[in-house]
C-alpha positions in Angstrom: 31.9 2.3 1.0 30.6 3.6 4.4 28.0 6.4 4.4 29.2 9.8 5.7 28.3 10.4 9.3 25.5 12.8 10.3 26.7 16.0 11.8 26.7 15.7 15.6 26.2 11.9 15.6 28.4 9.5 17.6 31.0 7.5 15.6 28.9 4.4 15.5 25.6 6.1 14.6 24.1 4.6 11.5 25.8 1.3 12.1 24.1 0.2 15.2 20.6 -0.1 13.7 21.1 -3.6 12.2 19.2 -5.2 15.1 15.9 -3.7 14.0 16.1 -4.6 10.3 14.6 -8.0 11.1 11.3 -6.2 11.6 11.3 -5.0 8.1 12.0 -8.5 6.8 9.2 -9.8 9.0 6.7 -7.4 7.4 7.8 -8.1 3.9 7.6 -11.8 4.2 4.6 -12.2 6.6 2.1 -9.4 5.7 1.3 -10.8 2.2 0.1 -14.0 3.8 -1.5 -12.4 6.9 -5.1 -12.4 5.5 -4.9 -16.0 4.3 -3.6 -17.1 7.7 -6.4 -15.2 9.6 -9.0 -16.6 7.2 -7.8 -20.1 7.8 -8.0 -19.6 11.6 -11.6 -18.4 11.3 -12.8 -20.9 8.6 -10.7 -24.1 8.6 -9.9 -24.2 12.4 -13.1 -22.4 13.5 -11.4 -20.5 16.3 -13.4 -18.0 18.3 -13.3 -14.6 16.7 -11.9 -12.8 19.8 -9.0 -15.2 19.9 -8.3 -14.7 16.2 -8.4 -10.9 16.7 -5.7 -11.2 19.3 -3.6 -13.3 16.9 -4.2 -10.9 14.1 -2.9 -8.0 16.2 0.6 -9.3 15.9 1.4 -6.6 13.3 0.2 -3.7 15.4 2.0 -5.1 18.4 5.2 -5.5 16.4 5.0 -1.8 15.3 4.6 -0.6 18.8 7.5 -2.7 20.0 9.8 -1.5 17.2 8.9 2.1 17.9 9.7 1.7 21.6 13.0 0.0 20.8 14.0 2.7 18.2 13.2 5.5 20.6 15.1 3.8 23.4 18.1 3.3 21.3 18.0 6.9 20.2 17.6 8.1 23.8 20.7 6.1 24.8 22.7 7.6 22.0 22.9 4.4 20.0 21.6 6.3 16.9 21.3 10.0 16.3 18.6 11.0 13.8 19.8 14.6 13.6 19.4 16.8 11.7 15.6 17.0 12.0 14.3 17.8 8.5 11.0 19.2 7.2 9.8 15.8 6.2 9.9 14.7 9.8 7.5 17.5 10.7 5.2 16.7 7.7 5.0 13.0 8.7 4.6 13.7 12.4 1.9 16.3 12.0 -0.8 14.0 10.6 -0.8 11.4 13.5 -0.6 14.2 16.0 -3.6 16.0 14.6 -5.4 12.7 14.3 -4.7 12.1 18.0 -6.2 15.5 18.8 -9.3 14.5 16.8 -9.5 11.3 18.7 -9.4 13.1 22.0 -11.7 15.9 21.1 -14.2 14.2 18.8 -17.1 14.1 21.2 -17.1 17.9 22.2 -16.1 19.1 18.7 -18.4 17.1 16.4 -20.9 15.2 18.4 -21.4 13.1 15.4 -22.4 10.1 17.4 -19.5 7.9 16.2 -18.8 5.0 18.6 -15.6 5.2 20.5 -14.4 1.9 19.1 -14.9 3.2 15.5 -12.8 6.3 16.3 -10.0 4.2 17.7 -10.1 1.9 14.7 -10.3 5.0 12.4 -7.1 6.4 14.0 -5.4 3.1 13.4 -6.4 2.9 9.8 -5.6 6.5 9.1 -2.2 7.0 10.7 -0.9 4.1 12.8 1.4 2.9 10.0 3.2 6.3 9.9 4.9 5.3 13.2 7.2 3.0 11.1 8.7 6.1 9.5 10.4 6.8 12.8 11.8 3.3 12.9 13.0 3.7 9.3 14.8 6.9 10.3 16.9 4.9 12.7 17.7 2.1 10.2 19.4 3.8 7.3 21.7 0.9 6.7 18.7 -0.9 5.0 19.8 1.1 2.0 23.3 -0.4 2.0 22.2 -3.3 -0.2 19.2 -4.3 -2.3 18.0 -7.2 -0.1 14.7 -5.5 0.6 14.0 -4.9 -3.1 14.9 -8.6 -3.8 12.6 -9.8 -1.0 9.7 -7.8 -2.4 10.4 -9.3 -5.9 10.4 -12.9 -4.5 7.3 -12.4 -2.4 5.5 -10.9 -5.4 6.5 -13.9 -7.5 5.1 -16.3 -4.9 1.8 -14.5 -4.6 1.5 -14.3 -8.3 2.1 -18.0 -8.6 -0.7 -18.5 -6.1 -2.9 -16.2 -8.2 -2.3 -18.3 -11.3 -3.0 -21.5 -9.5 -6.1 -19.9 -8.0 -7.5 -19.1 -11.4 -6.8 -22.6 -12.7 -7.6 -24.8 -9.7 -9.5 -22.9 -6.9 -13.2 -22.4 -7.2 -15.3 -19.8 -5.2 -16.7 -22.7 -3.2 -13.1 -23.7 -2.2 -12.4 -20.2 -1.1 -15.5 -20.4 1.1 -14.2 -23.6 2.6 -10.8 -21.9 3.3 -12.7 -19.3 5.3 -12.7 -16.3 3.0 -16.4 -15.6 3.4 -16.3 -15.8 7.2 -13.2 -13.6 7.3 -14.9 -10.8 5.5 -18.4 -11.2 6.9 -17.6 -12.1 10.6 -14.0 -11.1 11.3 -14.1 -7.8 9.4 -17.8 -7.2 9.7 -18.0 -6.2 6.0 -21.0 -8.3 5.1 -22.6 -5.4 3.0 -19.7 -5.7 0.6 -20.4 -9.3 -0.1 -24.2 -9.3 -0.9 -24.0 -9.3 -4.6 -22.8 -12.8 -5.0 -24.1 -16.2 -3.8 -20.8 -17.2 -2.1 -20.5 -14.4 0.4 -17.1 -13.4 -1.0 -16.1 -9.7 -1.7 -18.2 -8.4 -4.6 -15.0 -7.0 -6.3 -13.9 -10.6 -7.0 -16.0 -10.2 -10.2 -16.3 -7.5 -12.8 -18.2 -7.3 -16.1 -16.2 -7.2 -19.3 -18.7 -6.6 -22.0 -21.4 -9.2 -21.7 -19.2 -11.5 -19.7 -18.6 -11.6 -15.9 -14.9 -12.2 -15.2 -13.5 -13.5 -12.0 -10.6 -11.5 -10.7 -7.6 -13.0 -8.8 -7.2 -12.3 -5.1 -4.2 -14.5 -4.4 -3.2 -14.7 -0.7 -4.9 -11.4 0.0 -8.3 -12.9 -0.8 -9.3 -9.7 -2.5 -8.5 -8.5 -6.0 -8.0 -4.9 -4.8 -5.9 -6.0 -1.9 -3.8 -8.1 -4.3 -3.4 -5.3 -6.8 -2.2 -2.5 -4.5 1.1 -4.2 -3.4 2.2 -4.2 -7.0 2.8 -0.4 -6.5 5.8 -1.6 -4.5 6.6 -5.0 -5.9 6.9 -4.0 -9.6 9.2 -0.9 -8.9 11.3 -3.1 -6.6 11.6 -5.9 -9.2 12.4 -3.4 -11.9 15.2 -1.8 -9.9 16.5 -5.2 -9.0 16.7 -6.1 -12.7 18.4 -2.8 -13.5 21.0 -3.4 -10.8 23.3 -5.6 -12.9 23.7 -7.9 -15.9 24.1 -11.0 -13.7 20.5 -10.7 -12.5 18.9 -10.8 -15.9 18.8 -14.6 -16.0 16.0 -16.7 -17.5 14.4 -17.5 -14.1 14.5 -13.8 -13.1 12.9 -12.7 -16.4 10.3 -15.4 -16.0 9.5 -14.2 -12.5 9.2 -10.6 -13.8 6.8 -11.8 -16.5 4.8 -13.6 -13.8 4.5 -10.4 -11.9 2.8 -8.7 -14.8 0.6 -11.8 -15.3 -0.6 -11.6 -11.7 -1.3 -7.9 -12.0 -3.4 -8.4 -15.2 -5.4 -11.1 -13.4 -6.6 -8.5 -10.9 -8.3 -6.5 -13.7 -7.5 -3.4 -11.6 -7.4 -0.9 -14.4 -6.1 2.1 -12.5 -3.3 0.1 -10.8 -2.2 -1.5 -14.1 -1.9 2.0 -15.7 0.0 3.4 -12.7 2.4 0.4 -12.6 3.2 0.9 -16.3 3.9 4.6 -15.6 6.1 3.7 -12.6 8.2 1.3 -14.7 8.6 3.8 -17.5 9.7 6.5 -15.1 12.3 4.2 -13.5 13.6 3.3 -17.0 13.8 7.0 -17.9 15.6 7.9 -14.6 18.1 5.1 -15.1 18.4 6.1 -18.8 17.4 2.7 -19.9 15.7 4.0 -23.0 15.8 0.5 -24.6 13.6 -0.8 -21.7 11.3 2.2 -21.8 10.7 2.1 -25.5 10.5 -1.7 -25.5 8.0 -1.7 -22.6 5.9 0.9 -24.4 5.8 -1.1 -27.6 5.2 -4.4 -25.9 2.3 -2.8 -23.9 0.8 -1.4 -27.1 1.1 -4.7 -29.0 -0.3 -6.7 -26.1 -3.2 -4.3 -25.6 -4.0 -4.4 -29.3 -4.0 -8.2 -29.4 -6.1 -8.4 -26.3 -8.7 -6.0 -27.7 -8.9 -8.1 -30.9 -9.0 -11.6 -29.2 -10.9 -11.1 -25.8 -14.6 -10.9 -26.3 -16.1 -7.7 -25.0 -12.8 -6.2 -24.0 -13.0 -3.4 -26.6 -16.4 -2.3 -25.2 -15.0 -2.6 -21.7 -12.1 -0.4 -22.6 -14.3 2.2 -24.3 -16.7 2.3 -21.3 -13.7 2.7 -19.0 -12.3 5.6 -21.0 -15.7 7.3 -21.2 -16.5 6.7 -17.6 -19.6 4.5 -18.3 -18.7 1.5 -16.2 -20.4 0.8 -12.9 -17.2 1.5 -11.0 -16.7 4.8 -12.8 -20.2 5.9 -11.9 -19.5 4.8 -8.3 -16.3 6.8 -8.2 -18.1 10.0 -9.5 -20.8 9.6 -6.8 -18.2 9.0 -4.1 -16.2 12.1 -5.1 -19.4 14.1 -5.1 -20.0 13.0 -1.5 -16.5 13.8 -0.6 -16.7 17.4 -2.0 -20.1 17.9 -0.3 -18.7 16.7 3.0 -15.7 19.0 2.7 -18.0 22.0 2.0 -20.4 21.2 4.8 -17.8 20.0 7.4 -14.5 21.8 6.7 -13.1 20.4 9.9 -14.3 16.9 9.2 -16.8 14.5 10.8 -14.5 12.4 12.9 -12.1 9.5 12.7 -13.6 6.3 11.2 -16.4 8.1 9.2 -14.6 7.7 5.9 -13.8 4.6 3.9 -14.9 1.1 4.9 -14.1 1.6 8.6 -17.6 2.9 9.2 -19.1 -0.2 7.5 -17.5 -2.4 10.1 -19.7 -0.7 12.7 -22.8 -0.9 10.7 -22.7 2.8 9.5 -23.0 4.2 6.0 -19.5 5.1 4.8 -18.7 8.5 3.2 -16.0 8.7 0.5 -15.1 5.0 0.5 -13.3 5.2 -2.9 -10.6 7.8 -2.4 -7.7 8.1 0.0 -7.8 11.8 -0.3 -11.4 12.2 0.6 -11.1 9.7 3.4 -8.8 12.2 5.2 -10.9 15.2 4.3 -14.1 13.5 5.5 -12.5 12.5 8.8 -10.2 15.4 9.5 -11.4 18.1 7.1 -9.2 20.5 5.4 -6.4 20.1 8.0 -6.3 16.3 7.3 -6.3 16.7 3.6 -3.6 19.4 3.6 -1.3 17.4 6.0 -1.8 14.2 3.9 -0.8 16.0 0.7 2.2 17.7 2.4 3.4 14.4 3.8 3.3 12.8 0.3 5.1 15.7 -1.3 7.8 15.8 1.4 8.6 12.1 1.2 8.6 12.2 -2.6 11.0 15.1 -2.5 13.4 13.2 -0.2 13.2 10.2 -2.6 14.1 12.3 -5.6 16.9 14.0 -3.7 18.5 10.7 -2.8 17.9 9.3 -6.4 20.0 12.3 -7.7 22.6 12.7 -5.0 23.0 9.2 -3.6 25.4 6.5 -4.6 25.0 2.7 -5.2 21.9 1.0 -3.7 20.7 4.1 -1.9 19.9 5.7 -5.2 17.6 2.8 -6.0 15.8 3.2 -2.7 15.4 6.9 -3.4 13.8 6.3 -6.8 11.8 3.4 -5.3 10.2 5.6 -2.7 9.6 8.5 -5.1 7.6 6.3 -7.6 5.8 4.5 -4.8 4.5 7.8 -3.4 3.5 8.7 -7.0 1.6 5.4 -7.2 -0.1 6.1 -3.8 -1.1 9.5 -5.0 -2.5 8.4 -8.3 -4.1 5.2 -7.1 -5.5 7.0 -4.1 -7.8 8.9 -6.3 -10.0 5.8 -6.9 -9.1 3.5 -4.0 -7.6 3.3 -0.5 -4.1 1.9 -0.9 -3.1 2.6 2.7 -5.7 0.1 4.0 -3.4 -2.6 2.6 -1.0 -3.4 5.4 1.9 -4.6 3.3 1.9 -1.5 1.2 1.5 1.0 4.1 4.0 -0.7 6.5 6.8 -1.3 4.1 6.4 2.1 2.3 6.6 4.2 5.4 9.5 2.2 6.9 11.5 2.7 3.7 10.4 6.3 3.5 12.2 6.9 6.9 15.3 5.1 5.6 15.4 7.3 2.5 14.9 10.5 4.5 17.9 9.7 6.7 20.1 8.9 3.7 18.9 11.9 1.8 19.9 14.1 4.7 23.4 12.6 4.7 23.7 12.9 0.9 22.9 16.6 1.2 
């Protein structure tokens, strides 16, 4: 059934955006393998770093091209995004304020931040939000569940790679594939690789009791980079399973189980807890109480068995709950730095000063463990408030569409709502928006959901 037309829109508005949907498919299918491809160019093929940087910029170039085409189509009347809603203002405000900070950093702060760092900081902080505008002009993405299915399939593929990695791929092999050179030379993140002999990211390993456990990184070559996309992949897979009885086949169920296996191999505690919460919320919203109760019981039984069988896991769990692990101590220290920075610099220090962006330029990072403090460190109270307002506005649009929409668009509304929840919760202890797959796909679909929610209203 065709969606109702937006007031004031031409008759074909909303149906002429199909030509841009290939961009979303490109991001879903290519971004999960981007890091692996770039590492291979650096390590296996030994291409010069400047040439690899040009190749790696395909994603930013594609974003710019898609935005230009979307604006051109809107200007020619091929698609009318009216009415302008509050969410549009909330999303647009953050990149505009960041642009003002980029232009006025030298006279305002005089923090001595290199110009290149500030440009890279702007890209890391807000560039992905431009895809929201493209999503606003492609509402027909929500006419079917193909994007959800694609995320499910891509997640299964990367999890299969993760399982094979744990079984067959040694750290030495990762070095041969170019992983060490990618992080040390291409990203200039050598300080994050100094605690191991291989030159790989230190978060590849974690201590569980008296044992050092290697975590899976899959095609992302980083355990944290591999874990964050599950905030999209698992909700998408869950909604795909809920869509109809015909989809609950044995291969589909096996793929869904493989997703959870891959997530557990990351040993990313916060992400695992958030993904469980996302699935339970989706089951409750869809009134699938059997799934909700069954998932809760299965999680409880699985956790109990693991605590009894895995050596040191009980101690690891207790130290995590009581904030005695090394990462917990690091988080507390990081939050303390973020609060001090917000008090001392209520207008921020400047773009690029937060997170790992500063490390790439040889500077000491401030608030490298929190998405919220990254914005407050760089843009002060205005950045923190605008970031929170953006999340709330997008989540509200998702909830509205989940309640008032029909068919697949309801699933997209619920998907965006729980994905924003995952971003907010996971963003307390990490930087989810630095993972391109997560940021690009989420903000594109957020634009889609806002347009459909405006129509549904």
